[in-house]
C-alpha positions as CSV (number, residue, x, y, z in Angstrom):
1,M,-0.1,-0.1,0.0
2,D,1.0,3.6,-0.9
3,K,1.2,6.1,1.8
4,K,1.9,9.7,1.5
5,D,2.8,12.3,4.8
6,I,0.4,14.6,3.6
7,L,-2.5,13.4,0.7
8,I,-4.2,16.4,-0.3
9,V,-7.7,15.9,-2.3
10,G,-8.8,18.4,-4.8
11,G,-6.8,20.0,-7.7
12,G,-8.2,23.1,-7.2
13,H,-7.4,26.7,-5.6
14,A,-7.4,25.0,-1.8
15,G,-5.5,22.0,-2.7
16,A,-2.9,23.7,-4.9
17,Q,-2.3,26.2,-2.5
18,C,-1.8,23.8,0.4
19,A,1.1,21.7,-1.2
20,I,2.8,25.5,-2.3
21,A,2.6,26.4,1.4
22,L,4.1,23.4,3.0
23,R,7.0,23.3,0.5
24,Q,7.3,27.4,1.1
25,G,7.4,26.3,5.1
26,G,9.6,24.0,4.6
27,F,7.9,20.6,4.8
28,T,10.2,17.8,3.6
29,G,8.0,14.7,3.8
30,S,5.8,13.3,0.7
31,V,2.9,15.2,-0.7
32,A,0.6,14.4,-3.2
33,I,-2.4,16.0,-4.8
34,V,-5.3,13.3,-5.9
35,G,-7.4,15.4,-8.9
36,R,-10.4,14.2,-10.9
37,E,-9.5,16.2,-13.8
38,V,-6.6,15.5,-15.7
39,E,-5.3,18.9,-15.8
40,P,-2.8,20.2,-13.4
41,P,-4.7,22.9,-10.8
42,Y,-5.8,25.7,-12.9
43,E,-7.7,28.7,-12.0
44,R,-11.3,28.4,-12.0
45,P,-12.7,31.9,-12.1
46,P,-12.0,32.7,-15.7
47,L,-13.8,29.4,-17.0
48,S,-17.1,31.8,-16.6
49,K,-15.1,35.1,-17.9
50,E,-11.7,35.6,-19.5
51,Y,-11.2,32.0,-20.5
52,F,-14.7,31.7,-22.2
53,A,-14.6,34.8,-24.0
54,R,-11.5,33.7,-25.5
55,E,-9.4,36.4,-23.9
56,K,-7.0,34.1,-22.3
57,T,-5.9,30.8,-23.4
58,F,-6.0,27.5,-21.3
59,D,-2.1,27.5,-20.5
60,R,-2.3,31.1,-18.6
61,L,-4.6,29.5,-16.3
62,Y,-2.3,27.2,-14.5
63,I,-1.8,28.0,-10.8
64,R,1.8,27.1,-11.5
65,P,3.4,25.4,-14.3
66,A,3.4,21.8,-15.0
67,A,7.3,21.6,-13.9
68,F,6.9,23.6,-10.4
69,W,5.2,20.4,-9.2
70,E,7.9,18.1,-10.2
71,E,10.5,20.8,-9.1
72,K,8.7,20.7,-5.6
73,Q,8.1,16.9,-5.7
74,V,4.5,17.3,-5.6
75,E,3.1,14.4,-6.8
76,L,-0.2,14.9,-9.1
77,L,-2.5,11.9,-9.3
78,L,-4.6,13.6,-11.8
79,G,-7.9,11.8,-13.4
80,R,-8.4,10.1,-10.0
81,E,-11.4,10.6,-7.4
82,V,-11.5,9.3,-3.8
83,A,-14.3,6.9,-3.4
84,S,-14.2,6.4,0.7
85,V,-12.2,7.3,3.7
86,D,-11.4,5.2,6.8
87,G,-10.8,7.7,9.4
88,A,-9.6,4.9,11.9
89,A,-7.2,3.5,9.5
90,H,-5.8,6.7,8.1
91,Q,-6.4,5.5,4.7
92,V,-8.6,6.5,1.3
93,T,-9.8,3.5,-1.3
94,L,-9.6,5.7,-5.1
95,A,-12.4,4.7,-7.7
96,D,-10.2,2.3,-9.5
97,G,-9.4,0.5,-6.2
98,E,-6.4,1.5,-5.4
99,T,-5.6,2.2,-1.6
100,I,-3.5,5.1,-0.2
101,E,-2.5,5.5,3.4
102,Y,-2.1,8.8,4.6
103,G,-0.1,10.9,7.7
104,R,-2.6,13.8,7.2
105,L,-5.5,14.2,5.2
106,V,-6.7,17.9,3.5
107,W,-10.1,17.8,2.0
108,A,-10.1,19.9,-1.1
109,A,-12.7,18.9,-3.2
110,G,-14.8,21.9,-3.6
111,G,-18.1,21.0,-5.2
112,D,-19.8,20.2,-8.3
113,A,-22.3,22.2,-10.1
114,R,-25.9,21.7,-8.9
115,R,-27.8,20.0,-11.7
116,L,-31.5,20.6,-12.5
117,S,-33.8,17.5,-10.9
118,C,-36.8,18.0,-13.8
119,E,-37.6,16.2,-16.5
120,G,-34.9,16.5,-19.2
121,A,-32.1,17.6,-17.0
122,D,-29.6,14.9,-18.7
123,L,-30.3,16.3,-22.4
124,A,-27.4,16.9,-24.5
125,G,-26.5,20.8,-24.4
126,V,-27.0,21.5,-20.7
127,Y,-24.2,22.3,-19.3
128,G,-23.0,24.0,-15.8
129,V,-19.7,26.4,-15.7
130,R,-17.3,24.3,-13.0
131,T,-14.5,23.0,-15.1
132,R,-12.7,23.2,-18.2
133,A,-14.6,20.7,-20.0
134,D,-17.9,22.7,-19.0
135,A,-16.0,25.9,-20.6
136,D,-14.7,23.8,-23.8
137,A,-18.2,22.3,-24.6
138,L,-19.6,25.8,-24.5
139,M,-17.1,27.1,-26.7
140,A,-17.6,24.4,-29.2
141,E,-21.8,25.3,-28.9
142,V,-21.0,28.8,-29.8
143,D,-18.3,27.3,-32.7
144,A,-21.1,25.1,-34.1
145,G,-23.2,28.1,-34.5
146,A,-25.8,28.0,-31.4
147,K,-28.0,31.3,-31.2
148,N,-30.4,30.7,-28.0
149,F,-28.9,30.4,-24.7
150,V,-31.0,30.2,-21.8
151,V,-29.3,30.9,-18.3
152,I,-31.1,29.3,-15.4
153,G,-29.8,31.0,-12.1
154,G,-29.0,35.0,-11.4
155,G,-25.9,34.6,-9.4
156,Y,-22.6,35.6,-10.1
157,I,-21.6,32.6,-12.7
158,G,-25.0,33.1,-14.5
159,L,-24.8,36.8,-15.0
160,E,-21.1,36.2,-16.0
161,A,-21.8,33.4,-18.8
162,A,-24.5,36.0,-20.4
163,A,-22.4,39.0,-20.2
164,V,-19.8,37.2,-22.3
165,L,-22.7,35.3,-24.5
166,S,-24.3,38.6,-25.2
167,K,-21.0,40.6,-26.2
168,M,-20.8,37.4,-28.8
169,G,-24.0,38.6,-30.2
170,R,-25.8,35.5,-29.0
171,H,-29.7,35.7,-28.1
172,V,-29.5,35.3,-24.1
173,T,-32.7,34.3,-22.0
174,L,-31.7,34.5,-18.3
175,L,-34.1,33.2,-15.7
176,E,-34.0,33.4,-11.9
177,L,-36.7,32.3,-9.3
178,A,-36.2,35.0,-6.8
179,P,-37.6,38.5,-7.3
180,R,-34.0,39.8,-8.1
181,V,-30.4,38.7,-9.4
182,L,-27.8,38.2,-6.4
183,A,-30.4,37.8,-4.0
184,R,-28.4,35.4,-1.8
185,V,-25.4,37.9,-1.7
186,A,-26.4,41.3,-2.1
187,G,-28.5,43.9,-1.8
188,P,-31.5,45.5,-3.4
189,E,-29.7,48.2,-5.3
190,L,-26.9,46.6,-6.6
191,S,-29.6,43.8,-7.9
192,A,-31.1,46.7,-9.9
193,F,-28.3,47.9,-11.3
194,Y,-26.8,44.5,-13.0
195,E,-30.7,43.8,-14.2
196,A,-30.7,47.2,-16.0
197,E,-27.6,46.4,-17.1
198,H,-27.8,43.0,-18.7
199,R,-31.0,44.4,-20.1
200,A,-29.2,47.2,-21.7
201,H,-26.7,44.6,-23.3
202,G,-30.0,42.8,-24.9
203,V,-30.4,40.3,-22.2
204,D,-34.2,38.7,-22.1
205,L,-33.6,39.2,-18.1
206,R,-36.5,37.5,-15.9
207,T,-37.0,37.4,-12.3
208,G,-39.5,35.8,-10.2
209,I,-40.5,33.2,-12.8
210,S,-42.9,30.7,-12.2
211,G,-40.6,27.5,-12.1
212,V,-38.8,25.3,-14.6
213,E,-41.3,22.1,-15.5
214,R,-39.0,20.9,-17.4
215,L,-36.4,20.9,-20.7
216,V,-37.8,20.2,-24.1
217,G,-35.9,18.0,-26.3
218,T,-35.6,14.6,-27.6
219,D,-31.8,14.0,-27.2
220,K,-30.7,17.2,-27.5
221,V,-32.2,20.4,-26.1
222,T,-34.8,23.0,-27.6
223,G,-36.4,24.8,-25.2
224,V,-36.9,25.4,-21.5
225,E,-40.7,25.1,-20.6
226,L,-41.9,27.3,-17.7
227,S,-44.2,26.4,-15.2
228,D,-46.7,28.8,-16.7
229,G,-46.4,26.5,-19.9
230,E,-44.2,28.8,-22.1
231,V,-41.3,27.4,-23.8
232,V,-38.4,29.2,-24.3
233,P,-36.1,28.4,-27.0
234,A,-33.1,26.9,-26.2
235,D,-30.0,25.5,-28.2
236,V,-27.8,25.4,-25.1
237,V,-29.1,25.9,-21.4
238,I,-26.3,27.1,-18.8
239,V,-27.5,25.9,-15.1
240,G,-25.9,28.3,-12.8
241,I,-27.6,27.6,-9.2
242,G,-25.2,27.1,-7.2
243,I,-22.8,24.2,-6.0
244,V,-23.3,20.6,-4.0
245,P,-20.1,20.4,-1.7
246,A,-17.9,17.5,-2.8
247,V,-17.9,15.7,0.5
248,G,-19.6,12.5,0.4
249,P,-16.7,10.0,1.7
250,L,-16.1,12.3,4.3
251,I,-19.3,12.2,5.7
252,L,-19.7,8.2,4.9
253,A,-16.6,7.9,7.2
254,G,-18.3,9.9,10.0
255,A,-17.4,13.4,9.8
256,A,-19.5,16.3,11.4
257,G,-21.5,18.4,8.6
258,A,-25.0,19.2,7.3
259,N,-23.9,22.1,4.5
260,G,-20.5,20.8,3.8
261,V,-17.9,19.7,6.2
262,D,-17.8,21.2,9.5
263,V,-14.2,22.5,10.6
264,D,-12.4,24.5,13.7
265,E,-10.7,27.5,13.5
266,F,-7.7,25.4,12.2
267,C,-9.6,23.9,9.6
268,R,-9.6,20.5,11.2
269,T,-12.7,18.4,10.8
270,S,-14.3,15.9,13.3
271,L,-12.2,12.6,12.0
272,P,-8.3,12.7,13.4
273,D,-5.8,14.0,10.9
274,V,-8.3,15.5,8.5
275,Y,-8.7,18.7,7.3
276,A,-11.0,20.5,4.8
277,V,-10.7,23.9,3.3
278,G,-12.2,26.0,0.3
279,D,-15.6,25.5,-0.9
280,C,-16.6,22.2,1.0
281,A,-15.7,23.8,4.5
282,A,-18.0,24.9,6.8
283,F,-16.5,27.4,9.5
284,A,-17.8,29.9,12.1
285,C,-17.0,33.0,10.4
286,D,-15.6,36.2,12.5
287,F,-16.8,38.6,9.8
288,A,-20.3,37.1,9.8
289,E,-20.7,37.2,13.7
290,G,-19.7,33.6,14.3
291,V,-22.3,32.1,11.7
292,V,-21.0,28.8,10.3
293,M,-21.2,28.9,6.4
294,R,-19.4,28.1,3.6
295,V,-17.6,30.9,1.6
296,E,-16.6,30.0,-2.1
297,S,-14.2,32.2,-2.9
298,V,-10.5,32.0,-4.1
299,Q,-9.2,33.8,-1.1
300,N,-11.2,31.8,1.0
301,A,-9.6,28.6,-0.5
302,N,-5.9,30.2,-0.4
303,D,-6.3,31.5,2.9
304,Q,-7.4,28.6,4.3
305,A,-5.3,26.4,2.6
306,S,-2.2,28.3,3.9
307,C,-3.8,28.0,7.8
308,V,-3.9,24.3,7.3
309,A,-0.1,24.3,5.9
310,K,0.9,26.4,8.9
311,H,-1.0,24.2,11.4
312,I,0.5,20.9,10.2
313,L,4.3,22.6,10.4
314,G,3.4,23.5,13.8
315,E,2.1,27.0,14.2
316,D,-1.4,27.6,15.7
317,K,-2.9,30.6,14.0
318,P,-6.6,30.5,14.0
319,Y,-8.1,31.0,10.6
320,H,-9.0,34.7,10.5
321,A,-8.7,36.0,6.8
322,F,-10.7,39.1,5.3
323,P,-13.1,37.9,3.1
324,W,-13.2,39.4,-0.3
325,F,-14.5,38.9,-4.0
326,W,-14.7,40.1,-7.4
327,S,-16.9,39.9,-10.5
328,N,-16.3,41.3,-14.1
329,Q,-19.7,42.0,-16.1
330,Y,-19.3,43.8,-19.4
331,D,-17.0,46.8,-18.3
332,L,-18.2,46.6,-15.3
333,R,-15.5,45.6,-12.5
334,L,-17.3,44.5,-8.8
335,Q,-15.1,44.6,-5.9
336,T,-16.9,42.9,-2.4
337,A,-15.3,43.3,1.0
338,G,-16.8,41.6,3.8
339,L,-19.9,39.7,4.2
340,S,-23.3,41.4,4.1
341,V,-24.9,38.7,5.9
342,G,-27.7,40.0,8.2
343,Y,-27.3,44.0,7.1
344,D,-30.0,45.9,8.1
345,Q,-29.1,49.2,6.6
346,T,-27.5,50.1,3.2
347,V,-25.9,53.6,2.0
348,L,-24.8,54.1,-1.5
349,R,-22.0,56.5,-2.3
350,G,-21.4,57.7,-6.1
351,D,-23.7,57.6,-9.0
352,V,-25.3,54.7,-10.0
353,T,-26.0,56.3,-13.5
354,A,-22.1,57.2,-14.0
355,R,-21.4,53.4,-13.6
356,S,-19.0,54.1,-10.4
357,F,-20.8,53.7,-7.1
358,S,-20.9,51.5,-3.8
359,V,-23.4,50.0,-1.8
360,V,-22.1,50.3,2.0
361,Y,-23.9,47.4,4.4
362,L,-24.0,48.2,7.5
363,K,-25.5,46.1,10.8
364,G,-26.6,48.2,14.0
365,G,-24.6,51.2,12.4
366,R,-21.5,49.2,12.0
367,V,-19.7,48.8,8.5
368,I,-20.1,45.0,7.5
369,A,-19.3,45.0,3.8
370,L,-19.3,47.3,0.7
371,D,-20.4,46.2,-2.9
372,C,-18.0,48.2,-5.0
373,V,-18.6,48.9,-8.9
374,N,-15.9,50.3,-10.6
375,S,-14.8,51.9,-7.8
376,V,-11.3,50.8,-6.4
377,K,-10.7,53.6,-3.9
378,D,-13.9,52.9,-1.9
379,Y,-12.8,48.9,-1.9
380,V,-9.3,49.7,-0.9
381,Q,-10.1,52.3,1.8
382,G,-13.6,50.4,2.9
383,R,-12.1,47.2,3.5
384,K,-10.2,49.0,6.6
385,L,-13.8,50.0,7.7
386,V,-15.3,46.6,7.6
387,E,-12.0,45.2,9.5
388,A,-12.3,48.1,12.2
389,G,-15.8,47.4,12.8
390,A,-16.0,51.2,12.4
391,T,-19.7,53.0,12.9
392,P,-19.4,56.3,10.8
393,D,-21.5,59.0,10.3
394,L,-24.3,58.3,7.8
395,A,-24.1,61.7,5.8
396,A,-20.5,61.7,5.7
397,L,-20.6,57.7,4.3
398,A,-22.8,58.8,1.4
399,D,-21.1,61.7,0.3
400,S,-18.6,60.0,-2.4
401,G,-16.3,63.7,-2.4
402,V,-15.2,62.2,1.5
403,P,-12.7,59.4,1.0
404,L,-13.5,56.6,3.2
405,K,-10.1,56.5,5.1
406,E,-11.4,59.4,6.6
407,L,-14.1,57.7,8.3
408,L,-11.8,55.3,10.5
């Protein structure tokens, strides 16, 4: 039986960063990454943005050049998948039957694109945007002449894909069950702005739809039938309705977790010598008053991975990284600082019509997050307000002529 001192499951940002941080920290034991995809670790956010838009070639998405992993003696077990975990025996069994023993296991498997559960969900022409294979398949559809694209889901993935397709001149219909897009992550001001932007670019954006009854087609999708009976023509359907945390083997092995797998302040699961990081890890977030949650971001993946590497190397430093996010749509750069969970008030700074503004989220008078659209200064200075738990004067906060750093 093969044995690894550190076995990392998942070849995304979190898994790659953990291996990198271990070697940077001087770890000399054996390290291996098990990844379902055949590609070495690569960046995922560009899949729905620059890569899909063909502004970046795939070779520019690699987190490190292929030679790096060999030089650092990080073994890549690609195109492989963990089928089960035996926490007591400290070993995993792969889908092909191979068993690997580990000293410590780092679970960084992320999640799978959530699928529709309705009739027709398995038809050809229905895609998520989670892997290179997904993006390549969508690009092939564009090249083959697909004209009508239906995007189901008004979160960032759906909106980013809609923006790219709209710029390509395709007809895009975006369907969202909630009364507004981005309802889970942003306030009404930001939602209304992005809805207007997409409609101005020709997207048929519909919120509060009655529901998706089924996908129409024999072998390949030809339409989306809504609950009210309308059929929206579709050559291609993109499903962007979130992810399902890929934690099945851990939960079956006895790890605690309801939405993903639960971890403590050092990203340790309830299984001995097993950590979890990234999109699949649920933790008590300091920036959301201890709410147990998963944070799906590159920042969280990288910072949790670094926390684990330090803990393995003997540095007991709890995870306390500042959460931030970004999204590119058309010529709009959205930067988010903090988490708006539980906000009870918003303040608008700047000029929405000039497409440069910020929405500041407060709870009990304290700044907890900002959404900054084409407003880099607000983002940079606003982070400090969130970190400080500042309670600024609201009139000054709303005055875009007053730099946020003056409100600390």
